[in-house]
MARBA-260726 format. One record per residue: x, y, z of N, C-alpha, C in turn; residue in three letters. Coordinates in steps of 0.001 Angstrom, whole numbers, padded with zeros to 6 digits, always signed. Layout:
! residues N
XYZXYZXYZALA/...
END
This chain:
! residues 269
+014589+027931-007343+013148+028029-007005+012696+027808-008547MET/+011850+026318-008526+011184+025925-009696+010027+026599-009689THR/+009885+027478-011324+008891+028170-011887+008003+027067-012535ALA/+006902+027183-012346+005653+026161-013033+005777+026430-014715PRO/+005985+025805-015580+006019+025802-016873+004450+025484-017509VAL/+003993+026552-018153+002327+026030-018936+002614+025222-020065PRO/+001769+024358-020207+001793+023062-020980+000279+023055-021608VAL/+000094+023423-022826-001405+023404-023390-001497+022292-024694THR/-000413+021555-024779-000880+020307-026015-000537+019067-025104ASP/-001659+018399-024910-001688+016892-024287-000818+015949-024980PRO/-000504+016291-025710+000668+015107-026465+002282+015621-026370GLY/+002164+016627-025499+003691+017068-025266+004572+015962-024252ASP/+005672+015706-025124+006412+014559-024443+006882+014654-022832PRO/+006808+015930-022436+007158+016147-020934+006169+015728-020224ARG/+005123+015399-020617+003715+014812-019559+003786+013286-019845LEU/+004822+012691-020329+004555+011409-020623+004191+010123-019348THR/+004964+010709-018341+004546+010175-016993+003247+010040-016757ASP/+002480+010969-017174+001116+010748-016603+000002+010524-017579TYR/+000471+009832-018859-000136+009484-019724-001367+008314-019409THR/-002520+008225-019996-002932+006605-019701-003378+006467-018155ALA/-003622+007316-017595-003366+006561-015691-004529+005668-015411LEU/-005298+005451-016514-006508+004656-016049-006420+003186-016628THR/-005397+003170-017410-005086+001661-018317-004361+001176-017013ASP/-004782+000372-016276-004564-000312-015157-003557-001367-015618VAL/-003482-001967-016778-002773-003142-017343-001352-002623-017598ALA/-001339-001357-018385-000460-000598-018838+000758-000072-017849LEU/-000228+000685-017175+000496+001188-015724+001086+000140-014672ARG/+000517-000872-014424+001354-002018-013639+002506-002480-014475ARG/+002476-002294-015445+003693-003020-015884+004801-002089-016333ARG/+004267-000703-016832+005460+000558-016947+006019+001083-016065ARG/+005180+001257-014421+005526+002011-013376+006661+001489-012920GLU/+006820-000020-012526+007628-000667-011658+008995-000581-012986PRO/+008757-000781-013987+009890-001054-014959+010680+000144-015106ALA/+009812+001574-014958+010626+002648-015162+010894+003399-013696GLU/+010687+002571-012663+011061+003138-011437+010216+004514-011206GLY/+008928+004605-011341+008021+005630-011082+006797+004926-010236LEU/+006247+006044-009698+004862+005749-009376+004115+007439-009387PHE/+002793+007215-009115+001922+008475-008999+001784+008952-007606MET/+001894+010084-007284+001213+010847-005946-000035+011502-006358ALA/-001050+011199-005851-002166+011878-006250-002766+013153-005205GLU/-002900+014354-005218-003464+015218-004123-002385+015737-003420GLY/-002737+017026-002697-001895+017796-001883-001234+016809-000705GLU/-002060+016320+000162-001550+015551+001305-000687+014257+000639LYS/-000985+013679-000266-000388+012456-000576+000903+012716-001367VAL/+001007+014201-001858+002182+014438-002236+003215+014953-001202ILE/+002768+015406-000283+003595+016126+000896+004137+014687+001562ARG/+003136+014110+001590+003791+012617+002457+004788+012023+001840ARG/+004616+011498+000160+005739+010971-000156+007255+011859-000398ALA/+006873+012641-000573+008133+013950-000292+008915+013676+001187LEU/+007848+013848+002251+008244+013611+003598+009150+011859+003741ARG/+008663+011368+003324+009248+009765+003237+010450+009633+002490ALA/+011049+010839+001857+011827+010777+001149+012175+010404-000318GLY/+010971+010194-000812+010912+009862-002352+011283+011032-003186TYR/+012247+011016-004113+012634+011956-005026+011500+012248-006270PRO/+011058+013471-006501+009972+014090-007590+010685+014002-008671MET/+010037+013464-009879+010619+013523-011150+010059+014894-012174ARG/+008481+015007-011585+007743+016343-011802+006654+016027-011410SER/+006026+017321-011608+004494+017762-010880+003923+018281-012257MET/+002548+017747-012079+001381+018348-013032+000460+019095-012063LEU/+000245+020245-012281-000734+021431-011433-001955+021746-012673LEU/-003348+021932-011855-004209+022863-012595-004032+024217-011737THR/-004514+025069-012372-004182+026814-011818-004849+026700-010466PRO/-005868+025874-010151-006530+026160-008858-005912+025546-007666ARG/-004746+024879-008141-003820+024140-006933-002460+024907-006730TRP/-002302+025550-007721-000925+026132-007560-000487+027031-006489ALA/-001470+027936-005871-001410+028436-004645-001163+027441-003577ASP/-001869+026523-003231-001794+025672-002250-000420+024493-002169ALA/+000094+024414-003506+001271+023844-003211+002472+024596-003893MET/+002411+026142-003639+003589+026986-003619+004590+026577-003066ARG/+004628+026237-001947+005829+025959-001306+006564+024427-001708ASP/+005693+023522-002266+006237+022577-002680+006969+022792-003872VAL/+006133+023527-004691+006824+024210-006101+007918+024744-005973VAL/+008121+025602-004926+009444+026160-004877+010649+025682-004193ALA/+010105+024282-003597+011376+023314-003241+011551+022047-003891SER/+010684+022273-005084+010279+020938-005872+011961+019984-006130ALA/+012820+021350-006994+013856+020810-007659+013622+019966-008748GLY/+012667+019811-009225+011950+019123-010598+010976+019738-011190ALA/+010607+019448-012601+009963+020423-013285+008506+020375-013006PRO/+007828+021462-012945+006520+021724-012405+005403+022068-013754VAL/+004623+021337-014135+003971+021688-015413+002436+022175-015197TYR/+002229+023320-015547+000737+023977-015378-000102+023898-016397LEU/-001123+022930-016341-002369+022688-017107-003611+022870-017016VAL/-004462+023214-017898-005783+023646-017702-006640+022408-016857SER/-007603+022249-016593-008074+020785-016106-008699+019864-017335PRO/-008837+020740-018670-009182+019943-019774-008024+018960-020320GLU/-006880+019736-020325-005598+019009-020777-005327+017831-019591VAL/-005423+017974-018396-005041+017507-017407-006082+015969-017586ALA/-007474+016091-018151-008219+015085-018308-007593+014210-019490GLU/-007298+015069-020558-006670+014646-021580-005699+013676-021722GLN/-004888+014173-020873-003595+013465-020549-003684+012383-019863VAL/-004278+011982-018823-004390+011120-017665-005735+010092-017890THR/-006627+010438-018777-007881+009840-019109-008953+009993-017817GLY/-008849+010818-017079-009917+011018-016040-009783+012235-015538TYR/-010918+012851-014923-010895+014114-014528-009978+014195-013233HIS/-009167+014866-013088-008271+015100-012013-008652+016148-010979VAL/-009753+015581-010067-010597+016570-009290-009598+017181-008305HIS/-008613+016203-007707-007577+016919-006749-006756+017927-007497ARG/-006623+018027-008561-005916+019025-009189-004286+019320-009095GLY/-003640+017823-008273-002460+017944-008243-001672+016231-008396ALA/-000726+016408-009612-000209+014957-009553+001229+015253-009638LEU/+001929+014112-009055+003211+014154-008826+003700+012888-009449ALA/+004837+012721-010548+005254+011460-010720+006601+011338-009911ALA/+006751+010323-009141+007990+010151-008008+008733+009192-008477MET/+009920+009114-007810+010924+008075-008077+010975+006703-007064GLN/+010916+005561-007352+010539+004413-006545+011862+004554-005753ARG/+012146+004050-004514+013268+003894-003704+013383+002458-003931THR/+014859+001673-003599+014691+000193-003099+013838-000407-001890PRO/+013387-001187-002127+012663-002076-000726+013259-002234+000197LEU/+013088-002341+001520+014138-002701+002686+014162-004398+002250PRO/+015167-004952+003251+014884-006490+002796+014058-007114+003757SER/+013485-008168+003461+012410-008905+004537+013230-009262+005629ALA/+014551-009584+005871+015193-009825+006653+015464-008828+007946ALA/+015787-007410+007264+015854-006445+008316+014424-006155+008670GLY/+013519-006190+008049+011960-005932+008698+011779-006969+009733LEU/+012157-008123+009680+011955-009180+010449+012602-008899+011781LEU/+013861-008443+011609+014685-008340+013028+014221-006778+013404ALA/+013546-006043+012983+013197-004755+013634+011798-004469+014266ALA/+010926-005765+013910+009569-005645+013974+008933-006640+015183SER/+007869-006370+015814+007330-007132+016831+006001-007498+016070ARG/+005120-006834+015376+004106-007131+014909+003995-007026+013383ARG/+003732-007991+012635+003595-007944+010918+002251-008309+010553LEU/+002341-007785+009294+001020-007812+008339+001681-008937+007369ALA/+001103-010127+007174+001639-010690+006175+000356-011113+005195VAL/+000632-010685+003507-000109-010941+002805-000032-011664+001977LEU/-001104-012600+001535-000998-013443+000230-002074-013126-000939GLU/-001621-012821-001983-001999-012716-002928-003300-011527-003053ALA/-003119-010435-002062-004312-009685-002172-004037-008669-003127VAL/-004481-008884-004267-004469-007952-005639-005356-006998-006019ASN/-006440-006594-005294-007216-005504-005605-006729-004342-004638ASP/-006311-003159-005662-005469-002065-005401-006188-001166-004177HIS/-007739-001211-004147-008131-000593-003159-008193-001344-001902THR/-008340-002786-001934-007898-003432-000846-006646-003080+000272ASN/-005698-003308-001084-004383-003199-000503-003951-001938+000310LEU/-004616-000846-000382-004390+000591-000022-005009+000424+001607GLY/-006372-000124+001764-006803-000219+003073-006314-000779+004228ALA/-005597-001911+003392-005249-002881+004565-003866-002061+005161VAL/-003219-000971+003861-001885-000540+004572-002294+000579+005438PHE/-003504+001329+005014-003698+002525+006058-004144+001728+007520ARG/-005034+000580+007757-005515+000263+009058-004043-000216+009802GLY/-003276-000867+009093-001781-001212+009489-001248-000321+010565ALA/-001140+000834+009449-000119+001892+009796-001109+002654+011133ALA/-002104+002676+010807-003166+003288+012274-003108+002572+013451ALA/-002895+001280+013473-003468+000146+014207-002005-000545+014702LEU/-000963+000276+014473+000260-000394+015347+000988-001303+014971GLY/+000780-001672+013337+001726-002781+012841+003030-001987+012517MET/+003957-002694+012482+005577-002346+012320+005824-002374+011209ASP/+005493-003472+010390+005624-003572+008799+004555-004537+008132ALA/+004841-004662+006951+003855-005702+005900+004697-006225+004730VAL/+004559-007384+005195+005065-008519+004223+004241-009037+003226LEU/+004880-008998+001854+003985-009330+000774+004324-010629-000188LEU/+003519-011611-000602+003624-012525-001204+004007-012115-002518SER/+005059-012712-003596+005119-012289-005008+003790-011494-005587PRO/+002752-012133-005537+001607-012059-006505+000768-011081-005646ASP/+001003-010258-004596+000306-009211-004270+000066-007860-005287CYS/-000526-007000-005296-000656-005648-005918+000484-004938-005480ALA/+000645-004084-006212+002040-002894-006129+000980-001886-004883ASP/+001906-001751-003900+001339-000818-002830+001617+000659-003582PRO/+002529+000916-004512+002883+002161-004937+001999+002477-006430LEU/+001074+001541-006635+000370+001941-007923-000943+002948-007295TYR/-001372+003996-008123-001795+005116-007919-003021+004962-006757ARG/-004124+003807-007269-005194+003578-006451-004703+003192-005101ARG/-003836+002581-004910-003418+001983-003651-002975+003084-002647SER/-002132+004053-003309-001738+004837-002667-002390+005840-002222VAL/-003488+006079-003139-004713+007317-002816-005661+006775-001715LYS/-005769+005385-001807-006720+004575-000743-005646+004699+000805VAL/-004590+004568+000510-003854+004758+001913-003989+005872+002266SER/-004201+006876+001785-003890+008405+002020-002319+008604+002215MET/-001384+007785+001600-000023+007776+001693+000629+007179+002687GLY/+000060+006341+003455+000472+005654+004655+001483+004289+003919THR/+001372+004201+002685+002219+003205+002116+003818+003828+002328VAL/+003701+005180+002336+004870+005707+002248+005925+005720+003870PHE/+004919+005280+004611+005261+005482+006219+005665+004066+006754SER/+004938+003090+006276+005154+001775+006725+005612+001076+006174LEU/+006973+000399+006452+007608-000630+005714+007261-001623+005186PRO/+007594-001990+003936+007038-003372+003376+008560-004060+002455TYR/+008099-005275+002275+009246-006000+001554+008164-007195+001045ALA/+008951-007872+000168+007961-008928-000718+008948-010071-000458ARG/+008305-011378-000038+008884-012663+000346+008804-013697-000773LEU/+009894-014353-000866+009842-015177-001876+011229-016416-001493SER/+011210-017201-001712+009844-018127-002660+008499-018272-001602PRO/+007567-018256-002096+006138-018314-001179+005710-019761-001630TRP/+005367-020580-000521+004959-019906+001094+006132-020319+001626PRO/+007327-021041+001100+008359-021590+001897+009004-020625+002847ARG/+009076-019630+002074+009517-018659+003034+009184-018126+004457VAL/+007756-018694+004611+007326-018541+005871+007803-018973+007043LEU/+008880-020127+006479+009566-020632+007518+010590-019625+008240ALA/+011419-019032+007227+012120-017686+007760+011627-017008+009036ASP/+010168-016342+008543+009320-015723+009243+009316-016363+010615VAL/+008978-017692+010923+009099-018327+012166+010297-018705+012870ARG/+011487-018661+011946+012432-018721+012447+013147-017464+013261GLU/+012404-016336+012751+013011-014841+013281+012248-014741+014571ALA/+011232-015911+015091+010946-015507+016530+009295-015193+016285GLY/+008658-015073+014958+007094-014884+015027+006207-016128+015109PHE/+005336-015864+015579+003968-016849+015952+003282-016509+014670ARG/+002972-017330+013681+002101-017271+012463+000534-017497+012954LEU/-000180-016686+012846-001493-016384+012872-002147-016282+011564LEU/-002830-017388+011196-003743-017129+009891-005242-016725+010115ALA/-005287-015791+009412-007049-015209+009645-007783-016194+008767LEU/-008827-016700+009038-009835-017525+008330-011073-017571+009110THR/-012120-017647+008225-013767-017649+008515-013904-019038+009420PRO/-012956-019993+008931-013334-021289+009573-013960-021326+011069ASP/-015022-021951+011553-015634-022258+012437-015060-022846+013664PRO/-013871-023626+012717-013313-024272+013816-012103-023613+014296GLY/-011553-022399+013736-010420-021902+014464-010300-020917+015675ALA/-009481-020808+015977-009409-020206+017565-010217-018802+017616THR/-010690-018030+018352-011269-016917+018348-010015-015803+018955ASP/-010027-015243+018017-008944-014042+017881-008701-013737+019317ILE/-009686-013233+020296-009196-012889+021468-008306-013894+022365GLY/-008908-015126+022170-008007-016224+022886-006773-016363+022341THR/-006676-016169+021023-005530-016264+020495-004209-015108+020886ALA/-004889-014010+020665-003995-013041+021790-003567-013100+022829VAL/-004537-013719+024012-004152-013858+025323-003247-015148+025197ARG/-003346-015895+024418-002376-017247+024461-000909-016377+023720GLU/-001174-015398+023059+000265-014858+022346+001240-014382+023433LEU/+000632-013672+024578+001349-013128+025706+002342-011861+024861GLY/+003582-011996+024955+004623-011172+024310+005321-011561+023583ASP/+005064-012991+022656+005581-013389+021464+005298-012412+020380ASP/+006315-012431+019719+005866-012025+018445+004981-012568+017248LYS/+004089-011677+016829+003356-012032+016087+003095-011577+014303ALA/+002817-012455+013487+002785-012297+012276+001481-012534+011704ALA/+000476-011904+011463-000912-012045+011038-000999-012089+009615LEU/-001147-013186+009152-001352-013811+007960-002830-013463+007223MET/-003257-012562+006030-004397-012552+005507-004197-012850+004118LEU/-005321-013457+003450-005104-013992+002189-006032-012918+000915GLY/-005979-013627+000030-006788-012824-000977-008227-012788-000858THR/-008947-011616-001641-010479-011432-001284-011092-012748-002077GLU/-012210-012667-000877-012898-013935-001469-012288-015299-000964GLY/-011669-015812-001346-010687-017172-001215-010087-017447+000173GLU/-009482-016256+000531-008508-016306+001621-007434-016733+001578GLY/-006530-017285+002303-005238-018032+002506-005344-019220+001833LEU/-004360-019345+000909-004405-020796+000310-004040-021914+001148THR/-004328-023321+001181-004046-024326+001724-002497-024310+002507ALA/-001925-024183+001141-000201-024165+001693+000027-023230+002476ARG/-000536-022090+002504-000493-021075+003581-000644-021384+004922ALA/-001964-021810+005163-002604-022395+006090-002000-023458+006917LEU/-001478-024232+006017-000439-025090+006630+000911-024830+007317ALA/+001291-023529+006884+002572-022818+007421+002610-022438+008569ALA/+001187-022101+008996+000800-021300+010270+000719-022100+011393ALA/+000957-021519+012553+001012-021998+013787-000256-022095+014516ASP/-001330-021153+014169-002574-021250+014436-003432-020658+013270ALA/-004826-020823+013336-005671-020403+012774-006611-019974+013724ARG/-006886-018399+013214-007607-017749+014068-008830-017069+013358VAL/-009938-016555+014111-011197-016190+013373-011607-014671+014214ARG/-012514-014080+013319-013028-012898+014332-014452-013705+014352ILE/-015050-013336+015516-016430-013939+015834-017504-012912+015132PRO/-018438-013726+014340-019189-013053+013466-020784-013065+014355MET/-021714-012251+013988-023145-012139+014572-023958-011822+013313ALA/-025349-012143+013333-026060-012250+012497-026195-012838+011344HIS/-025349-014139+011307-025529-014995+010210-024220-014505+009010GLY/-023210-013339+009422-022706-013089+008721-021292-013853+008855VAL/-020794-014525+007789-019764-015393+007515-018157-015017+007423ASP/-018086-013679+006984-016881-013214+006855-016853-011475+006439SER/-015704-011182+006361-015726-009539+006305-014825-009372+004954LEU/-015191-008345+004346-014006-007751+003519-012541-007901+004067ASN/-011437-008161+003316-009999-008479+003839-009706-006923+004698VAL/-010077-006144+003870-009691-004736+004676-009935-004497+006188ALA/-011684-004780+005997-012389-004869+007266-011840-005752+008410ALA/-011498-007140+007773-011159-008130+008857-009672-007742+009229ALA/-008809-007141+008525-007630-006635+008847-007329-005848+009839ALA/-008454-004609+009687-008245-003648+010725-008751-004297+012073ALA/-009733-005275+012032-010153-005772+013206-009101-006607+013849VAL/-008697-007421+013351-007307-008077+013683-006066-007512+013881ALA/-005816-006643+013233-004783-005725+013529-005154-005209+015140PHE/-005952-004248+015441-006249-003872+016558-006203-004677+017889TYR/-006576-005865+017532-006600-007276+018806-005099-007417+018733ALA/-004572-007407+017533-002969-008025+017740-002109-007162+018244VAL/-002381-005953+017671-001297-004897+017972-001513-004752+019255ALA/-002508-004911+019887-002605-004439+021509-002214-005417+022449GLY/-002177-006967+021692-001841-007799+022915-000162-007746+023431GLY/
END
């Protein structure tokens, strides 16, 4: 059994994994390089553990020690007990959920393996907002997509904000990076997938029509970056361009909202 270790000094080197969590540029460089990521809150920490990610350590405030008692008992990693004030000094923000865990990353599955095992895929190009990426993953998991494939310039799904917004579904939905982009989209097609590019272009096919035409074929739904959408090269690689019909003069949806609508349509097709 792991007993929590009280720590009162925010400069204690044992808390290094948790320092400056609000410095996005620093954490985006540091976490992948050191093979770690942050899980925040009881539900997310439990989901990370169930998904098989090893725990490096855990940071708890006294209020959450009871709720996390079973996790502490089986952690097999150091558990540090700190006051809310020390937690804020270390991380740079008020840790209102009271529980953080530094988790060890595991190797990503191969894109080829996901292509072989899937029928419905989300393919994301340059989705670099962590909040939107987490929301896309949550929608993909909830609405029956089998996996997510990411261009090299997409944000990190295991960055703290993405994990938090996804409510830990980034742990349960497999994903891989695709490279070289966008030439690698030819591999997706060769694996038997029909590439459907989501766009607000009024000349694109209504997504309901596209799903009916899809029939039993495998589908890879392509979504682009916030604002600009898919690049011209990605659109050119698609088998079809599809759109979500809009009303009241609205021309487009946030990428996460559009993804949820499209996932529901495509996953049910």
